[in-house]
C-alpha positions, -999 to +999 in steps of 0.1 A: +084+636+232+113+619+250+090+595+266+079+582+232+115+571+223+118+553+256+084+537+251+094+527+217+125+510+229+107+492+256+080+480+233+102+474+203+127+452+222+102+431+240+066+430+229+070+442+193+101+422+184+096+390+165+112+357+176+129+350+144+126+339+108+111+306+097+120+291+064+125+259+045+162+262+053+153+248+088+157+214+072+185+201+051+183+215+016+181+180+000+147+175+015+113+160+007+081+179+004+050+170+024+031+164-009+054+136-019+050+112+010+032+085-011+060+084-037+087+085-010+071+055+006+077+036-026+114+048-027+119+035+009+102+002+001+125-003-029+157+009-011+152-002+026+189+003+034+193+037+018+198+064+046+191+092+021+156+078+014+147+078+051+162+113+055+141+127+027+109+111+038+116+122+074+117+157+062+085+153+043+069+140+075+083+169+094+070+194+070+035+179+073+036+179+111+040+142+115+068+145+140+069+110+154+071+095+120+099+120+111+119+110+142+115+073+132+129+079+097+158+101+109+167+075+135+166+048+110+188+068+086+213+073+114+213+036+123+223+029+087+248+058+085+260+070+120+280+098+103+250+113+085+253+149+097+223+162+078+200+136+094+213+147+129+204+183+121+170+174+107+162+152+138+174+181+160+149+204+144+121+179+150+131+176+187+131+214+189+096+217+174+085+191+200+100+211+228+128+187+236+157+212+236+183+190+252+178+162+226+180+189+199+212+203+213+227+168+214+219+162+178+231+196+166+263+191+185+268+157+168+261+172+134+286+200+140+312+176+152+309+157+119+309+189+098+320+221+117+309+243+087+274+229+084+254+262+085+220+245+091+232+229+123+251+260+134+221+283+129+197+257+145+220+254+176+224+292+177+186+296+178+183+273+208+211+293+226+193+325+218+159+313+231+177+301+262+193+336+266+228+322+261+236+351+238+273+347+236+270+311+225+243+321+200+264+348+184+294+324+182+273+299+163+259+326+139+294+339+134+306+305+125+278+300+100+287+334+085+324+326+083+314+294+065+298+318+039+262+308+046+235+323+023+208+316+049+194+350+060+185+337+094+222+338+105+223+376+100+187+383+111+189+364+143+223+378+151+208+412+144+181+405+170+207+399+196+226+431+188+193+449+190+186+434+224+220+447+235+211+481+221+239+478+195+215+493+169+241+502+142+253+466+141+218+453+142+208+475+112+238+462+093+228+426+099+191+432+091+201+449+059+223+420+048+195+395+057+171+415+035+196+414+007+194+376+008+156+376+013+136+408+008+103+391+014+105+389+052+083+416+068+097+408+103+132+419+091+118+452+079+099+456+113+131+448+133+153+471+113+127+498+117+129+495+155+166+501+154+163+530+130+138+545+154+161+540+183+188+559+165+164+587+156+163+579+119+126+586+114+126+583+076+143+549+078+119+537+105+087+548+088+099+533+055+106+499+071+074+498+091+055+507+059+071+479+040+064+455+068+026+462+069+024+463+031+039+428+030+019+414+059-014+433+065-020+413+097+014+422+113+000+440+144+035+445+158+046+464+128+013+484+128+020+493+164+056+503+157+045+524+128+020+541+152+048+548+177+070+563+149+041+585+137+033+595+172+069+605+178+068+625+146+036+643+158+013+628+132-013+618+158-041+611+134-022+586+114-006+572+145-041+565+160-051+548+128-021+525+129-027+517+166-064+511+157-054+487+129-032+467+153-059+465+179-084+454+153-060+425+144-053+416+180-077+432+204-057+421+235-024+436+223-019+463+250+008+483+233-017+491+205-045+497+231-022+521+250-012+538+218-048+545+209-054+559+244-025+582+241-033+596+206-071+596+208-073+632+221-043+644+202-053+632+167-076+662+161-047+687+166-034+682+131-004+666+117+032+677+116+044+650+093 
């Protein structure tokens, strides 16, 4: 069954790995909700020179997908207060969502120059470096956020993804575990930790994590596929086939699941060893 471990690593570190956590922590914590735009309009009208009002409304616009309006509000906030590091980080996130990575990096750099311990900006910039495959810079930013005692699980989870990509699975598991201690509701963190457990041959840990991932997100076809790979490696071909089939049902074009079904279809009637 050696080929299964190799297959799992190849799938787990590419096709089955998630891109990262998403949370409200992307924005500054003192942020507005999308449902409050009408009331925030009144606040801005009554306080037209208050940068906080524009920053909060900009976040509300951002959360509702009105990116151009968000940019306008953050830019206005920065015109009033050029040292408003939270507004720079918030505007950077909008630029990132719009695909303008250079503008996002410029704003994150400015936010960090104003407050070198601002974890929102450090994690945001680290995420851009990670996507651009500048892994050393990404790890440096996550490290700085962690040194600053961030309670944002993304710093640990995203650093764990890099360690996993580098096949440093023991360190990856440590980071995923700490991320889950901060937020145990993230199925992707369970899925990612399961991949590293499986790479280290910890079948019990892997199956436990994949099970948690699919219980929390029944449509997580990557986790279903990884669970299938773990069950296949354990010789439980019938349950492995079922997991692959579930993944294929969710995403019919997902080839790791299709290939897993093809591998286990003829073997699933041989019985289960797990």
